[in-house]
C-alpha positions as CSV (number, residue, x, y, z in Angstrom):
1,X,0.0,0.0,0.0
2,X,1.4,3.4,-1.0
3,X,1.6,6.4,1.2
4,X,1.4,10.1,0.4
5,X,4.5,11.0,2.3
6,X,4.1,14.7,2.0
7,X,0.6,14.5,3.5
8,X,1.8,12.2,6.3
9,X,4.6,14.6,7.3
10,X,2.1,17.5,7.3
11,X,0.1,15.6,9.9
12,X,3.0,15.6,12.5
13,X,2.3,17.7,15.5
14,X,4.3,18.9,18.5
15,X,4.3,16.3,21.3
16,X,5.8,15.8,24.7
17,X,8.3,12.9,24.4
18,X,10.0,11.1,27.3
19,X,13.3,9.3,26.3
20,X,14.9,6.9,28.7
21,X,18.0,4.9,28.0
22,X,21.8,4.8,27.4
23,X,23.1,8.2,26.7
24,X,26.6,8.6,25.2
25,X,29.0,10.9,23.5
26,X,29.9,10.2,19.8
27,X,33.3,11.5,18.9
28,X,34.9,11.7,15.5
29,X,38.7,12.3,14.9
30,X,39.4,12.7,11.2
31,X,42.5,13.3,9.1
32,X,44.7,11.8,6.4
33,X,46.9,8.8,6.3
34,X,50.2,9.2,4.4
35,X,52.6,6.8,6.1
36,X,52.9,3.6,8.2
37,X,54.1,3.8,11.8
38,X,57.7,2.8,12.4
39,X,56.6,1.3,15.7
40,X,54.1,-1.2,14.3
41,X,52.6,-2.2,10.9
42,X,49.7,0.3,11.3
43,X,48.7,3.5,9.5
44,X,49.5,6.9,11.1
45,X,46.5,9.2,11.2
46,X,47.5,12.9,10.9
47,X,44.6,14.6,12.7
48,X,42.9,17.5,11.0
49,X,39.6,17.8,12.7
50,X,37.8,16.6,15.9
51,X,34.2,17.0,16.8
52,X,31.6,15.3,19.0
53,X,27.8,14.8,18.9
54,X,25.1,13.5,21.3
55,X,24.7,9.7,20.8
56,X,22.5,6.8,21.9
57,X,19.4,7.9,23.8
58,X,20.7,11.5,23.7
59,X,20.7,11.4,19.9
60,X,17.1,10.1,19.9
61,X,16.2,13.0,22.2
62,X,17.9,15.5,19.9
63,X,16.2,14.0,16.8
64,X,12.8,14.3,18.5
65,X,13.4,17.9,19.5
66,X,14.5,18.6,15.9
67,X,11.0,17.4,14.8
68,X,9.4,19.9,17.1
69,X,8.8,17.8,20.2
70,X,9.1,18.9,23.8
71,X,11.6,16.3,25.1
72,X,12.6,15.1,28.6
73,X,15.7,12.9,28.7
74,X,16.5,10.3,31.4
75,X,20.0,8.7,31.5
76,X,23.2,8.3,33.3
77,X,26.6,10.1,32.8
78,X,29.8,10.0,34.7
79,X,31.3,12.8,36.8
80,X,33.7,13.7,34.0
81,X,34.3,16.2,31.2
82,X,32.5,14.1,28.6
83,X,29.4,13.9,30.7
84,X,29.3,17.6,31.3
85,X,29.9,18.2,27.6
86,X,27.1,15.9,26.6
87,X,24.7,17.5,29.0
88,X,25.5,20.9,27.6
89,X,24.9,19.7,24.1
90,X,21.5,18.2,25.0
91,X,20.4,21.2,26.9
92,X,21.5,23.4,24.0
93,X,19.0,21.5,21.8
94,X,16.2,22.6,24.1
95,X,15.9,19.3,26.0
96,X,14.9,18.9,29.6
97,X,18.0,17.4,31.3
98,X,16.6,17.1,34.8
99,X,16.5,13.4,34.4
100,X,20.2,13.0,33.7
101,X,21.8,11.4,36.7
102,X,25.5,11.7,37.5
103,X,27.1,8.6,38.8
104,X,30.7,8.9,40.1
105,X,31.1,5.1,39.9
106,X,31.0,4.8,36.1
107,X,32.4,6.8,33.2
108,X,30.3,8.5,30.5
109,X,30.0,6.2,27.6
110,X,32.1,7.5,24.7
111,X,32.5,6.1,21.2
112,X,35.5,7.5,19.3
113,X,35.8,6.9,15.6
114,X,39.1,7.5,13.7
115,X,38.3,8.6,10.1
116,X,40.5,8.8,7.0
117,X,39.1,9.6,3.6
118,X,35.6,9.4,5.0
119,X,36.1,5.8,6.0
120,X,36.3,4.5,9.6
121,X,39.7,3.1,10.4
122,X,39.0,2.2,14.0
123,X,36.4,2.7,16.8
124,X,37.4,2.9,20.4
125,X,34.7,2.7,23.1
126,X,34.9,3.7,26.7
127,X,32.0,2.3,28.6
128,X,30.7,0.4,31.7
129,X,28.2,-2.3,31.0
130,X,27.5,-3.5,34.5
131,X,24.0,-2.8,35.8
132,X,23.5,0.4,37.8
133,X,24.3,0.6,41.5
134,X,21.1,0.3,43.6
135,X,21.2,4.0,44.7
136,X,21.7,5.3,41.1
137,X,18.9,3.0,39.8
138,X,16.5,4.4,42.4
139,X,17.3,7.9,41.2
140,X,16.8,7.0,37.6
141,X,13.5,5.3,38.5
142,X,12.2,8.5,40.0
143,X,13.3,10.5,37.0
144,X,11.5,8.0,34.7
145,X,8.3,8.4,36.7
146,X,8.5,12.2,36.5
147,X,9.3,12.3,32.8
148,X,6.5,9.9,31.8
149,X,4.0,11.8,34.0
150,X,4.2,14.7,31.6
151,X,4.7,12.8,28.3
152,X,2.5,12.0,25.3
153,X,4.8,9.1,24.2
154,X,7.7,7.2,25.7
155,X,10.8,6.0,23.9
156,X,13.0,3.3,25.5
157,X,16.4,3.4,23.9
158,X,18.5,0.3,25.0
159,X,22.1,0.0,23.9
160,X,23.0,-2.6,26.6
161,X,25.2,-0.3,28.6
162,X,23.6,-1.3,32.0
163,X,21.3,1.7,32.5
164,X,18.1,0.0,31.4
165,X,17.8,-2.6,34.1
166,X,14.7,-4.9,33.9
167,X,13.2,-2.9,36.8
168,X,13.7,0.5,35.1
169,X,12.2,-0.8,31.8
170,X,9.3,-2.2,33.7
171,X,8.7,1.0,35.6
172,X,8.7,3.1,32.4
173,X,6.3,0.8,30.5
174,X,3.9,0.5,33.5
175,X,3.9,4.2,34.0
176,X,3.1,4.8,30.3
177,X,0.4,2.1,30.4
178,X,-1.1,3.9,33.4
179,X,-1.4,7.1,31.3
180,X,-2.5,5.3,28.1
181,X,0.4,6.6,26.0
182,X,2.4,4.6,23.4
183,X,5.8,3.1,24.1
184,X,8.4,2.7,21.4
185,X,11.4,0.4,22.3
186,X,14.6,0.5,20.3
187,X,15.9,-2.8,21.7
188,X,19.3,-4.4,22.3
189,X,20.5,-8.0,22.4
190,X,19.3,-10.4,25.0
191,X,15.9,-11.3,26.4
192,X,13.2,-9.3,24.6
193,X,10.5,-10.3,27.1
194,X,11.7,-7.5,29.4
195,X,9.9,-5.2,26.9
196,X,6.5,-6.8,27.4
197,X,3.8,-4.2,27.3
198,X,5.4,-1.9,24.7
199,X,3.4,-0.6,21.8
200,X,6.1,-1.3,19.2
201,X,9.7,-2.5,19.2
202,X,12.1,-1.4,16.4
203,X,15.0,-3.8,16.1
204,X,17.2,-4.1,13.0
205,X,17.6,-7.5,11.4
206,X,20.6,-8.5,13.5
207,X,18.9,-7.6,16.7
208,X,15.7,-9.4,15.7
209,X,17.8,-12.5,14.9
210,X,19.5,-12.4,18.4
211,X,16.1,-11.8,20.1
212,X,14.4,-14.6,18.3
213,X,17.2,-17.0,18.8
214,X,17.8,-18.1,15.2
215,X,19.5,-16.7,12.1
216,X,17.5,-14.7,9.6
217,X,18.4,-15.7,6.1
218,X,15.3,-14.7,4.1
219,X,11.9,-13.1,4.3
220,X,10.4,-16.3,5.7
221,X,12.9,-16.4,8.6
222,X,12.2,-12.7,9.2
223,X,8.5,-13.2,9.5
224,X,9.0,-16.1,12.0
225,X,11.4,-13.9,14.0
226,X,8.9,-11.1,14.1
227,X,6.1,-13.4,15.3
228,X,8.4,-14.8,18.0
229,X,9.3,-11.3,19.2
230,X,5.7,-10.2,19.2
231,X,4.8,-13.3,21.2
232,X,7.4,-12.4,23.8
233,X,6.3,-8.8,24.2
234,X,2.8,-8.5,23.0
235,X,4.0,-5.5,20.9
236,X,4.0,-4.7,17.2
237,X,7.4,-5.3,15.6
238,X,8.9,-2.9,13.1
239,X,12.2,-4.3,11.7
240,X,14.5,-1.8,10.1
241,X,16.1,-3.3,6.9
242,X,18.3,-0.4,5.6
243,X,17.6,0.0,1.8
244,X,14.6,-2.4,2.0
245,X,12.7,-0.2,4.3
246,X,10.8,-1.4,7.3
247,X,8.9,-4.7,7.8
248,X,5.9,-4.3,10.2
249,X,4.0,-7.0,12.1
250,X,0.8,-5.7,13.8
251,X,0.2,-7.1,17.3
252,X,-3.6,-7.1,17.0
253,X,-3.9,-9.3,13.9
254,X,-0.4,-10.7,13.2
255,X,-0.5,-9.3,9.7
256,X,2.9,-8.4,8.1
257,X,3.3,-5.4,5.9
258,X,6.5,-4.3,4.2
259,X,6.9,-0.5,4.1
260,X,9.4,0.2,1.3
261,X,11.8,3.1,1.0
262,X,13.4,4.7,-2.0
263,X,17.1,4.0,-2.7
264,X,19.5,6.8,-1.8
265,X,23.3,7.4,-1.8
266,X,24.4,6.4,1.8
267,X,27.1,8.6,3.3
268,X,27.0,7.4,6.9
269,X,24.5,5.0,8.6
270,X,25.3,6.2,12.1
271,X,22.1,7.4,13.9
272,X,19.6,6.1,11.3
273,X,18.0,3.8,13.8
274,X,17.7,6.6,16.3
275,X,16.0,8.8,13.7
276,X,13.5,6.0,13.1
277,X,12.6,5.6,16.8
278,X,12.2,9.3,17.3
279,X,10.0,9.7,14.2
280,X,7.8,6.7,14.9
281,X,7.2,8.1,18.4
282,X,6.2,11.5,17.1
283,X,4.0,10.0,14.4
284,X,2.1,7.8,16.8
285,X,1.7,10.7,19.2
286,X,0.3,12.7,16.3
287,X,-2.4,10.0,15.6
288,X,-0.8,8.3,12.6
289,X,-1.2,4.6,12.2
290,X,1.8,2.2,12.6
291,X,2.3,1.7,8.9
292,X,2.0,5.4,8.3
293,X,4.5,6.0,11.1
294,X,6.9,3.6,9.5
295,X,6.6,5.3,6.2
296,X,7.5,8.6,7.7
297,X,10.4,7.0,9.6
298,X,11.8,5.7,6.4
299,X,12.0,9.3,5.1
300,X,13.7,10.3,8.4
301,X,16.3,7.5,7.9
302,X,17.0,8.8,4.4
303,X,17.6,12.3,5.7
304,X,20.2,11.0,8.3
305,X,22.2,8.5,6.1
306,X,22.9,11.3,3.6
307,X,24.9,13.2,6.3
308,X,28.1,12.6,8.1
309,X,27.9,11.4,11.7
310,X,24.6,11.0,13.5
311,X,23.1,13.7,11.2
312,X,20.6,16.4,11.8
313,X,16.9,15.9,11.5
314,X,14.2,18.6,11.4
315,X,10.7,19.1,10.1
316,X,12.0,21.2,7.2
317,X,14.5,18.5,6.2
318,X,11.8,15.8,6.6
319,X,9.4,17.9,4.3
320,X,12.1,18.4,1.7
321,X,13.0,14.7,1.7
322,X,9.3,13.7,1.4
323,X,9.0,15.9,-1.6
324,X,12.1,14.4,-3.1
325,X,10.8,10.8,-2.8
326,X,7.2,11.6,-3.8
327,X,8.0,10.5,-7.4
328,X,8.1,12.6,-10.6
329,X,4.4,12.2,-11.4
330,X,3.5,13.9,-8.1
331,X,5.5,17.0,-9.0
332,X,3.0,17.8,-11.8
333,X,0.2,19.7,-10.1
334,X,-2.5,22.2,-10.9
335,X,-2.3,25.9,-10.1
336,X,-4.2,25.7,-6.8
337,X,-2.0,23.0,-5.4
338,X,1.1,24.7,-6.5
339,X,0.0,28.0,-4.9
340,X,-0.6,26.1,-1.6
341,X,2.8,24.4,-1.7
342,X,4.5,27.7,-2.4
343,X,2.7,29.3,0.6
344,X,4.0,26.4,2.8
345,X,7.6,27.0,1.6
346,X,7.3,30.7,2.4
347,X,5.8,29.9,5.8
348,X,8.9,27.7,6.5
349,X,11.2,30.7,5.6
350,X,12.1,29.3,2.2
351,X,12.4,31.1,-1.1
352,X,10.2,30.1,-4.1
353,X,11.8,30.4,-7.5
354,X,9.8,30.5,-10.8
355,X,10.8,30.0,-14.4
356,X,8.8,29.1,-17.4
357,X,9.0,28.0,-21.0
358,X,7.8,25.6,-23.7
359,X,10.7,23.1,-23.1
360,X,10.0,21.4,-26.4
361,X,12.8,18.9,-26.9
362,X,14.8,19.4,-23.7
363,X,18.4,20.2,-24.3
364,X,21.5,21.2,-22.4
365,X,20.6,24.8,-22.4
366,X,17.3,24.1,-20.7
367,X,19.1,22.0,-18.0
368,X,21.7,24.8,-17.4
369,X,18.8,27.3,-16.9
370,X,16.9,25.0,-14.5
371,X,20.0,24.2,-12.4
372,X,20.9,27.8,-12.1
373,X,17.3,28.7,-11.3
374,X,17.2,26.2,-8.4
375,X,20.4,27.7,-6.9
376,X,18.5,31.0,-6.5
377,X,16.3,29.6,-3.7
378,X,14.8,26.6,-2.0
379,X,11.9,25.5,-4.2
380,X,11.8,25.6,-8.0
381,X,8.4,25.8,-9.8
382,X,8.5,25.4,-13.6
383,X,5.6,26.9,-15.6
384,X,5.0,24.9,-18.8
385,X,3.0,26.1,-21.8
386,X,0.3,23.7,-22.8
387,X,0.2,22.3,-26.4
388,X,-2.5,24.9,-27.3
389,X,-0.4,27.7,-25.9
390,X,2.7,26.5,-27.8
391,X,0.8,26.3,-31.0
392,X,-0.3,29.9,-30.7
393,X,3.2,31.0,-29.9
394,X,5.3,28.8,-32.3
395,X,2.9,27.8,-35.1
396,X,0.8,24.8,-36.0
397,X,3.8,22.4,-36.3
398,X,4.7,22.8,-32.7
399,X,5.1,21.4,-30.1
400,X,7.1,18.4,-31.3
401,X,6.6,16.7,-27.9
402,X,3.1,16.7,-26.3
403,X,2.6,18.5,-23.0
404,X,2.2,15.4,-20.8
405,X,5.6,14.1,-22.0
406,X,7.3,17.5,-21.6
407,X,5.9,17.7,-18.1
408,X,7.1,14.2,-17.2
409,X,10.6,14.9,-18.5
410,X,10.9,18.1,-16.4
411,X,9.6,16.3,-13.3
412,X,12.4,13.8,-13.6
413,X,15.0,16.4,-12.8
414,X,15.8,16.4,-9.0
415,X,16.3,20.2,-9.0
416,X,12.7,20.8,-10.2
417,X,10.2,20.7,-7.3
418,X,6.9,21.3,-9.2
419,X,5.7,21.6,-12.8
420,X,2.5,23.6,-13.5
421,X,0.9,23.7,-17.0
422,X,-0.6,27.0,-18.1
423,X,-2.8,27.6,-21.1
424,X,-2.4,31.4,-21.4
425,X,0.0,33.0,-23.8
426,X,2.0,34.3,-20.9
427,X,2.6,33.1,-17.3
428,X,1.5,36.3,-15.7
429,X,-1.5,35.0,-13.9
430,X,0.5,31.9,-12.7
431,X,3.2,34.2,-11.3
432,X,0.6,36.2,-9.4
433,X,-0.9,33.0,-8.0
434,X,2.4,31.5,-6.9
435,X,4.0,34.8,-5.6
436,X,7.7,33.6,-6.1
437,X,10.6,35.4,-4.5
438,X,12.7,35.0,-7.6
439,X,11.8,34.8,-11.3
440,X,14.4,33.4,-13.7
441,X,14.7,33.8,-17.4
442,X,17.3,33.3,-20.1
443,X,19.8,36.0,-20.9
444,X,18.1,36.9,-24.1
445,X,15.5,38.8,-21.9
446,X,16.2,42.2,-20.4
447,X,14.8,42.5,-16.8
448,X,12.1,44.9,-17.9
449,X,10.9,42.3,-20.5
450,X,10.4,39.5,-18.1
451,X,6.6,38.7,-17.8
452,X,5.7,38.9,-14.1
453,X,9.0,40.5,-13.1
454,X,7.4,43.8,-12.1
455,X,4.9,41.9,-9.8
456,X,7.7,39.9,-8.2
457,X,9.8,43.1,-7.5
458,X,6.6,44.7,-6.1
459,X,6.4,42.2,-3.3
460,X,10.1,42.3,-2.5
461,X,11.4,39.7,-4.9
462,X,14.0,39.9,-7.7
463,X,14.7,39.0,-11.3
464,X,17.6,36.7,-12.2
465,X,18.8,36.1,-15.8
466,X,20.9,33.2,-16.9
467,X,23.3,33.5,-19.8
468,X,22.3,31.3,-22.8
469,X,24.4,28.4,-24.0
470,X,25.7,29.4,-27.4
471,X,24.0,27.8,-30.4
472,X,21.4,25.8,-28.4
473,X,17.7,26.2,-29.1
474,X,14.9,23.8,-30.0
475,X,14.4,25.6,-33.3
476,X,18.1,25.2,-34.3
477,X,18.0,21.5,-33.3
478,X,15.0,20.9,-35.5
479,X,16.5,22.8,-38.4
480,X,19.7,20.8,-38.2
481,X,17.7,17.5,-38.0
482,X,15.9,18.6,-41.2
483,X,19.2,19.5,-42.9
484,X,18.4,23.2,-42.8
485,X,20.4,26.1,-41.3
486,X,23.8,24.5,-41.9
């Protein structure tokens, strides 16, 4: 079943989210390798850059806050510089940190990655996996109770670092059940029965295999594992499968649905699972169904894997990615829909760019114009003359390519956000309906000749002209094909 991703993202609402689990500091040290150490047969990394980000449950909290949620975070850090730095980062993201407990008996969990040429050479972890001391566990338990008491949804983020003892997990799930709010669990290895009572668990394939107790080699094994995990927990199971999207088993009827995603160039998978958990939580709190929540979470995962490190996630990024994966056909819209989309972009603080033309036989000159137009703002709308309009302008032998094909070709370009057909001789009424901030035309037009330019300038916009590519026009291409104009 397909989902209108843009419509689903538009339904996300601010919510109060409680996140409990293993917080950590993710650190990256990057540089270049140009020699081998004389001390041992290992490469020498010449450090050029160091930076750190919130990781684990702290990253989930940051992702949820980026989506507009009001977040309370519960976790444990050590009495050390890393713990204080992590707390500052999280607080800087607008997150309530009163639930972060300092334990002098254990260090803050830190994952340090050594990077050369954008590839990890080594990861070094500093962590304590033993369960919490009784006094610390009691403090965390009280913080969980306080956070859940104000929340619309609970996320349990388990990395197996000892913070989420069975008692703390049980306290969180029971407190959520008492308030009737959903519980999303991002699980770790081990006995999944400790998550009993959750609404949905979101393991990856490897975690599902460990939890079920047998290898997953194909879709049949995956479905058996999902049913086993649902049987242990009474929860729905949403297994993240990287490029294959998410496979969802509903607890109420045992039905399995595969929620696909679109392929994307992956830069770094770090933090993708955290983005999924945060997005599913916000979607459920906003009233979306489980399959709908998984579809939106797929989009969030795409946003993160295209960035370095744990990546940033925001509603604006989510909206842009939803538009990008909506498919070329969905870019071709009527004037009313286009005007509404442009209004949304302006409301988000973005700049709408408009250009227009017949685009009969697309050529390199057209592509250059469109690419340059997209650089002028955040959202490019292309006005396209209908066949009737082209005939009036160019004569009865034109267009050579019908309007539906011209529109489909334009929609294939990733730098084109919308295509709108217009039947008038000029795009003036379309410009007035869309109210772009920038209007773009080829360099054969003087600014005062650009139709709609005066209107755009009147509401604070501007006109941008793009130099033509010498010798390229549809008319010349046609003449050469006919053996004329040589």
